C-alpha positions in Angstrom: 79.5 66.9 29.1 76.5 67.1 28.4 77.4 67.7 25.3 78.5 65.0 24.4 76.1 62.0 25.8 74.0 64.3 23.1 75.7 63.4 20.2 76.5 59.9 21.2 80.1 59.7 20.2 80.2 55.2 20.3 77.7 55.8 17.9 79.2 57.9 15.6 82.8 56.2 15.6 80.0 53.7 13.2 79.8 56.3 10.6 83.0 56.8 10.4 82.9 53.1 9.2 80.3 53.7 7.1 82.6 56.7 5.0 85.9 53.7 5.3 83.9 51.3 4.8 82.3 52.9 1.0 85.6 54.9 0.6 87.1 50.8 0.9 83.7 49.6 -2.0 84.8 52.9 -4.2 88.6 51.5 -4.7 90.6 54.8 -3.8 92.6 53.6 -1.4 94.3 51.2 -3.9 95.9 54.8 -5.9 97.5 55.5 -2.2 101.1 54.9 -2.8 100.2 57.4 -6.1 101.8 60.6 -5.5 98.0 61.9 -6.9 96.8 60.6 -3.7 94.9 62.8 -1.6 94.4 62.3 2.3 92.3 65.3 2.3 88.3 64.3 0.2 89.1 61.1 3.3 89.5 63.6 6.2 86.8 65.6 5.3 84.0 62.9 4.5 84.9 61.4 7.9 84.3 65.6 9.2 80.9 65.5 7.0 79.5 62.0 8.9 81.0 63.2 12.4 78.5 66.4 11.9 75.5 64.8 10.3 75.8 61.8 12.1 76.5 63.8 15.7 73.9 66.8 13.9 70.4 64.3 13.8 71.0 62.3 17.2 71.1 66.4 18.9 67.8 67.0 17.3 66.2 63.8 18.0 66.8 64.2 21.4 65.9 68.0 20.8 62.3 66.5 19.3 61.6 63.9 22.1 62.3 66.0 25.1 58.7 66.5 25.8 58.5 62.7 25.6 61.7 61.5 27.5 60.8 63.8 29.9 58.1 61.1 31.4 60.2 58.0 29.3 63.8 58.7 29.8 64.4 61.6 32.2 68.3 60.6 32.5 69.4 61.4 29.0 70.8 65.5 28.9 67.6 67.4 28.1 65.2 66.0 30.7 67.6 65.3 32.4 69.0 69.6 32.7 72.0 68.7 32.1 71.4 71.0 28.9 68.9 72.9 28.0 66.8 72.5 24.6 67.5 76.4 22.7 71.6 75.2 23.7 71.1 71.6 21.7 69.0 72.9 19.1 71.9 75.2 17.7 74.3 72.3 19.1 72.7 70.5 16.7 72.5 73.0 13.7 76.1 73.2 13.1 76.9 69.6 13.1 74.5 69.2 10.5 76.1 72.3 8.9 79.4 71.2 9.5 78.4 68.8 8.0 77.1 69.4 4.3 80.4 72.4 4.4 82.7 69.9 5.0 80.9 67.5 2.2 80.9 70.6 -0.5 84.6 70.9 -0.2 85.3 67.2 -1.9 85.1 67.3 -4.7 85.0 70.5 -6.8 81.3 72.6 -7.3 78.1 73.3 -4.9 76.0 70.5 -6.6 79.0 67.9 -5.8 77.5 63.7 -5.7 79.5 64.0 -2.1 77.4 67.2 -1.2 73.9 66.2 -2.8 74.2 63.1 -0.9 75.1 65.2 2.1 72.3 67.3 1.9 69.7 64.4 1.4 71.7 62.5 4.4 70.8 65.2 6.7 67.5 66.1 5.2 66.3 62.0 5.5 68.0 62.8 9.4 65.9 65.6 9.6 62.7 63.9 8.3 63.1 60.7 10.5 63.1 62.3 14.3 60.1 64.6 13.9 57.6 62.2 12.0 58.3 58.9 10.7 60.4 57.8 14.5 57.7 56.6 15.4 55.7 55.2 11.9 55.4 51.3 11.8 57.9 50.8 8.5 58.6 55.0 7.9 60.9 54.8 10.9 63.0 51.7 10.4 62.7 53.6 6.7 63.9 56.6 7.2 66.7 55.4 9.5 68.2 52.5 7.2 68.3 55.2 4.0 70.3 57.6 6.4 72.9 54.8 6.4 72.5 54.0 3.4 73.6 56.8 2.5 76.3 57.6 4.5 78.1 54.5 3.0 77.1 55.9 -0.5 79.2 59.7 1.0 81.7 57.0 1.4 82.1 56.5 -2.1 81.5 59.1 -3.4 85.2 60.1 -3.6 85.2 58.7 -6.6 82.0 58.9 -8.3 82.2 56.3 -11.2 81.8 53.7 -8.5 78.3 54.6 -7.0 77.4 53.9 -10.6 79.3 50.4 -10.2 78.5 49.5 -6.7 75.7 52.0 -5.5 73.1 49.3 -5.3 75.5 48.6 -1.6 73.9 50.8 -0.4 70.6 48.5 0.4 72.3 46.4 2.9 72.8 49.1 5.2 69.6 49.9 4.9 68.0 45.8 6.0 71.0 46.5 8.5 69.6 49.9 10.4 65.6 48.8 9.5 66.6 45.4 12.2 67.9 47.9 14.4 65.7 50.3 14.6 62.4 47.5 15.1 64.2 46.5 18.0 64.8 49.7 19.3 61.1 49.7 19.5 60.3 48.2 22.6 63.6 49.5 24.6 61.3 51.2 27.0 58.1 49.0 27.7 59.5 45.8 26.5 59.4 44.8 22.3 57.1 42.2 20.4 58.7 38.6 20.0 57.2 38.7 15.7 59.2 41.9 15.3 62.3 40.7 17.2 62.2 37.6 14.4 61.8 40.6 12.3 65.1 41.9 12.8 66.5 38.1 13.0 65.6 37.7 9.4 66.4 41.6 8.4 70.7 40.3 10.0 70.0 37.0 7.9 70.4 39.4 4.4 72.3 41.7 4.9 75.1 38.6 6.0 74.4 36.7 2.5 74.1 40.0 1.2 77.6 40.8 2.3 79.0 36.7 1.1 76.8 37.5 -2.2 78.8 40.9 -3.3 81.8 38.5 -2.5 80.8 35.7 -5.2 79.9 38.0 -7.1 83.1 40.6 -8.0 85.4 37.4 -7.3 86.5 38.2 -4.1 86.9 38.9 -0.6 87.9 35.2 0.4 88.2 33.1 3.3 88.3 37.3 5.1 84.6 38.0 4.6 83.6 34.6 6.1 85.9 36.2 8.9 84.3 39.1 9.0 80.8 37.5 8.1 81.7 35.4 11.9 82.2 37.9 14.0 79.3 39.8 13.1 77.2 36.9 14.2 78.4 36.4 16.9 78.1 39.8 18.1 73.7 40.0 17.5 72.9 37.4 16.9 73.3 36.2 20.6 71.7 39.2 22.8 69.1 39.4 20.0 68.1 35.8 21.1 68.4 36.4 24.5 65.4 39.1 23.8 63.4 37.1 21.8 63.7 34.9 24.9 62.7 37.3 27.0 61.4 40.6 25.2 62.6 42.8 27.8 63.3 46.8 27.8 66.3 45.1 29.6 67.5 42.7 27.1 65.8 44.4 24.0 69.0 47.2 24.8 71.8 45.7 25.5 70.4 43.5 21.6 69.9 47.2 20.2 73.6 48.5 21.9 75.2 45.0 20.2 73.8 45.4 16.5 74.6 49.5 16.8 78.1 49.0 17.8 78.5 45.7 14.8 77.8 48.2 12.6 81.6 48.4 12.9 82.1 44.6 11.9 79.7 45.3 9.2 81.9 47.7 7.6 84.6 46.1 7.8 83.0 42.7 5.9 82.5 45.1 3.1 85.9 45.8 2.6 86.7 42.7 2.6 85.0 41.9 0.3 86.7 43.7 -1.7 89.9 42.5 -0.9 91.1 45.3 1.1 91.8 43.2 4.2 94.2 45.8 5.4 91.7 48.5 5.3 89.2 45.9 6.9 91.8 45.9 10.1 91.7 49.6 9.9 88.3 49.8 10.0 87.7 46.7 12.7 90.4 49.0 15.3 87.9 51.0 16.4 85.3 47.9 17.4 87.1 48.6 20.9 86.7 52.6 20.6 83.6 52.5 20.2 82.6 49.7 22.6 85.1 51.9 25.1 82.5 54.9 24.7 79.7 53.1 24.1 80.5 52.3 28.6 80.3 56.2 29.2 77.4 57.6 26.8 74.6 55.5 25.9 73.8 55.1 22.2 70.1 55.0 22.2 
């Protein structure tokens, strides 16, 4: 159970939704009825993101073990559920699985998928080790990790990265907002920081709608998913602004993390793939259920 708590299973589901959104953006699912279609690269990319995300958050706790002894003694390592050595081994194995799985998506050691997976692992470890507590490098690095994860999904059709790679900027903004909010989860937050998160969330919503408009796709579907996203992230954040205490900020962070699934469903809808959007959305109750069993932060 301690190992599962370290991996933050609810968050891993959101990483899987990144991959599915990236695949939807790439147009790969449009060939699902063709004889040449294969589920193998889809499964490999899902395994890859599970390994990369799981390993990244495990190393987050490994590198914060001493600090958590004071601030979050309930976490698995300071609480004694998992030793630091065992957690380090788990994190290393997960990241290795993530990188190796991506290498098999396309032939060649330095394929697009492999390169993106390797870059994701490097960014995640850099965040854990050096940038986490930096005012702007922390949110930026964490956001880049999520943007790379979306690109990892797109890499199933490498040419899609050239065409739609700019979309990965939007998850960077989204995760930067969540990371900013989370700064006050232990000792309480600052209203200016929370207002910045509101602005970033607004940019994310505008970006989704703008991409849909520019591609002349999505229609009412994208408005429905964008509206659902706004309904999930803004109410708890508004409450946290009114009362910037740790308990309210924690709920705003949790809402932002879980709502990542809705953002990814919105991307699928924005590219005229409403059925894929619904499949992604079905991951939401799974993530919510797991969030009740395991902490998301």
